[in-house]
N, C-alpha and C positions, 0 to 999 in steps of 0.2 A: 731623685725628685720626691718631694714631700707627698705623703698620702698614698704611697704605693707600697706593695708588699716588699719585704726585705729591709725596711727601715728598722733602726735599733733605737727606739725611743720608749721612755717610761710613761710619758704624759703627752697628751695632745697639745699642740700649740699652733701658731700661725703658719708654720712651715710644713706640718705633717700631722699624722695621727699616731697614737700609741701602738705598741706591738699587738695588744689584744684586738683592737679595732682593725688594724692592718691585716691581721690573719683572717678576718671575716669579710673583707671587701670582695664584692662579686665582679662579674665581667659583663654586666649589662642586663641581666635578668632581674629577679626580685632580690631584696636584701639590701645590704649596705653597698653604696656606690661612691667612689671618689669623684669629685668634680674639679676640673682644672680650667683655667682661662689661659688664653695665649695673647701676649702683647703683639700688636700688629707690627710695630717698628723693629722689634728685636727677635720675634718668634720665640720668646722665652715663655715656657709653660709655668704657670703659677698655681699653687694649690688654693682652691677656693673653699673647700669643705667636704663634708660627707653627708649624703642623703640616704634616707631609708625608703625603699620602694616595696609596696605590698604585692605588686605584680609587674610583669615586663612592660605593660602598657601604662603603668602609673608614672607620673612625672617625678614623684618623690618628695619627701619632706626634708629640708636641710636641717641637720642637727646643730643646735647651738650649745650642746652639752654632751659629753661622751658618757655613755652608760657604764663604761668599764673603768676609766681612770678619773672621771670627774672634771677633766680639762675642757677647754673650748677649742675645737678643731677649726683651723682655717680662718676665715674672715672675721669671726667673732672674737678672736684673740688679738687682733690688730688694734693699735691705738686709735682713739677717736679722731685725732687730727691727721692721721695718715689717709691717703687716698689710695684707691685700688689701682689706678693707672692702667685700666684695662683698655 
Protein backbone atom coordinates (compact mmCIF):
# COMPACT_ATOMS: atom_id res chain seq x y z
CA UNK A 1 0.00 0.00 0.00
CA UNK A 2 1.43 3.39 -0.98
CA UNK A 3 2.79 5.79 1.58
CA UNK A 4 3.70 3.16 4.14
CA UNK A 5 7.04 2.01 5.45
CA UNK A 6 8.79 -0.65 3.40
CA UNK A 7 8.06 0.82 -0.04
CA UNK A 8 10.93 0.87 -2.53
CA UNK A 9 10.56 4.18 -4.37
CA UNK A 10 13.02 6.87 -5.37
CA UNK A 11 10.48 9.66 -5.88
CA UNK A 12 7.06 10.54 -4.44
CA UNK A 13 4.07 9.99 -6.74
CA UNK A 14 0.29 9.48 -6.66
CA UNK A 15 0.65 5.96 -5.23
CA UNK A 16 3.14 6.53 -2.40
CA UNK A 17 6.11 8.43 -1.07
CA UNK A 18 9.88 8.12 -1.54
CA UNK A 19 12.13 6.01 0.68
CA UNK A 20 13.44 9.03 2.62
CA UNK A 21 9.96 10.27 3.52
CA UNK A 22 8.64 6.74 4.21
CA UNK A 23 11.42 6.21 6.79
CA UNK A 24 10.25 9.31 8.67
CA UNK A 25 6.50 8.53 8.81
CA UNK A 26 5.15 8.50 12.36
CA UNK A 27 2.41 6.54 14.06
CA UNK A 28 -0.01 9.29 15.13
CA UNK A 29 2.05 11.72 17.20
CA UNK A 30 3.94 14.68 15.81
CA UNK A 31 5.97 14.64 12.60
CA UNK A 32 5.15 13.21 9.17
CA UNK A 33 1.91 11.20 8.94
CA UNK A 34 0.53 9.25 5.96
CA UNK A 35 -3.13 9.86 5.12
CA UNK A 36 -5.30 7.29 3.39
CA UNK A 37 -8.93 7.27 2.28
CA UNK A 38 -11.13 4.20 1.93
CA UNK A 39 -13.60 3.63 -0.90
CA UNK A 40 -16.96 2.70 0.57
CA UNK A 41 -17.99 0.29 -2.16
CA UNK A 42 -14.77 -1.76 -2.34
CA UNK A 43 -13.05 -1.04 1.03
CA UNK A 44 -9.92 -0.24 -0.97
CA UNK A 45 -7.42 2.00 0.86
CA UNK A 46 -6.04 4.80 -1.26
CA UNK A 47 -2.99 6.97 -0.52
CA UNK A 48 -4.10 10.61 -0.16
CA UNK A 49 -0.83 12.21 0.91
CA UNK A 50 1.53 13.10 3.74
CA UNK A 51 0.88 15.70 6.43
CA UNK A 52 3.27 17.31 8.90
CA UNK A 53 2.04 17.72 12.48
CA UNK A 54 3.82 19.91 15.05
CA UNK A 55 2.10 18.14 17.97
CA UNK A 56 -0.18 15.16 18.59
CA UNK A 57 -3.21 17.51 18.83
CA UNK A 58 -2.34 19.35 15.60
CA UNK A 59 -4.50 18.46 12.56
CA UNK A 60 -1.47 18.68 10.30
CA UNK A 61 -0.51 20.42 7.08
CA UNK A 62 -0.82 18.34 3.90
CA UNK A 63 2.43 18.48 1.91
CA UNK A 64 2.16 19.27 -1.80
CA UNK A 65 5.94 18.89 -2.26
CA UNK A 66 8.41 16.42 -0.75
CA UNK A 67 11.38 18.09 0.99
CA UNK A 68 13.57 15.04 0.29
CA UNK A 69 13.01 14.12 -3.38
CA UNK A 70 11.10 17.13 -4.76
CA UNK A 71 8.16 14.97 -5.91
CA UNK A 72 4.47 15.49 -5.29
CA UNK A 73 3.10 12.85 -2.90
CA UNK A 74 -0.46 11.56 -3.23
CA UNK A 75 -3.34 13.71 -4.41
CA UNK A 76 -1.15 16.49 -5.84
CA UNK A 77 0.45 14.19 -8.45
CA UNK A 78 -2.87 13.00 -9.93
CA UNK A 79 -4.08 14.39 -13.24
CA UNK A 80 -6.44 17.37 -13.14
CA UNK A 81 -9.19 15.44 -14.95
CA UNK A 82 -9.08 12.46 -12.59
CA UNK A 83 -11.49 12.31 -9.69
CA UNK A 84 -10.71 11.00 -6.22
CA UNK A 85 -13.73 8.62 -6.18
CA UNK A 86 -13.74 8.71 -2.40
